[in-house]
C-alpha positions in Angstrom: 106.6 20.9 96.2 107.8 24.4 97.1 110.4 24.3 94.4 107.8 23.5 91.8 105.5 26.3 92.9 108.6 28.6 93.0 109.4 27.6 89.5 105.9 28.2 88.3 105.7 31.7 89.8 109.1 32.6 88.3 108.0 31.4 84.9 104.7 33.3 85.3 106.4 36.5 86.3 108.9 36.2 83.4 106.0 35.7 81.0 104.3 38.8 82.4 107.5 40.8 82.1 107.9 39.8 78.5 104.3 40.6 77.8 104.7 44.1 79.3 108.0 44.7 77.5 106.4 44.0 74.2 103.6 46.5 74.6 105.1 49.5 76.3 106.2 51.3 73.1 102.6 50.9 71.8 101.2 52.3 75.0 103.6 55.2 75.0 102.7 56.1 71.4 99.0 56.0 72.3 99.5 58.1 75.4 101.6 60.6 73.3 98.9 60.8 70.6 96.1 61.3 73.1 98.0 64.0 75.0 97.6 66.2 72.0 93.8 65.9 72.3 93.8 67.3 75.9 92.5 70.8 76.3 94.9 73.4 77.8 94.6 73.4 81.6 96.0 76.9 82.0 93.7 79.8 82.7 94.1 83.1 80.9 95.2 85.7 83.5 93.4 88.7 82.0 91.1 89.3 79.2 90.9 86.8 76.3 93.4 87.9 73.7 91.0 86.7 70.9 88.2 89.0 72.1 88.1 92.0 69.7 86.3 94.1 72.3 89.1 93.7 74.9 90.6 97.0 76.1 94.2 97.5 75.3 96.7 100.3 76.0 97.0 102.9 73.3 99.9 102.5 71.0 102.0 105.7 70.6 104.7 106.6 68.2 108.0 108.1 69.3 110.7 108.7 66.7 114.0 107.1 67.6 115.9 109.7 65.7 114.0 112.8 66.8 116.8 114.5 68.8 119.2 114.0 65.9 121.1 116.9 64.5 123.5 116.7 61.6 127.2 116.5 62.6 128.6 117.1 59.1 131.7 119.2 59.0 130.9 122.9 59.3 132.9 125.9 58.4 135.6 126.6 61.0 134.8 129.2 63.6 137.0 130.7 66.2 137.3 128.3 69.2 136.7 131.0 71.8 133.4 132.0 70.3 132.3 128.3 70.2 133.4 127.8 73.8 131.6 130.9 75.0 128.4 129.7 73.3 128.2 126.5 75.3 129.7 127.7 78.6 127.4 128.4 81.5 126.6 132.1 82.0 128.3 133.7 85.0 126.0 134.6 87.9 125.3 138.2 88.6 126.2 139.5 92.1 123.4 141.2 93.9 
């Protein structure tokens, strides 16, 4: 008697397993499709970016080439004069 009931439960569990194996791709596809319908669960940290009245930092313009000076070849000058022009001035004794 126990063997017959064991055989029945084994056959029933096999049938349930087969039934579940057939429908899991369908259930996964439905879950994936419905997950796109869920609202976003994250909260916006600050002001709503879609709000046109939201305060924002002012945008400024700074040129990236403002300190540029042309380095094209210039007429040769005596090296001592050029060196003296960029050298630090000597300190005066008091």
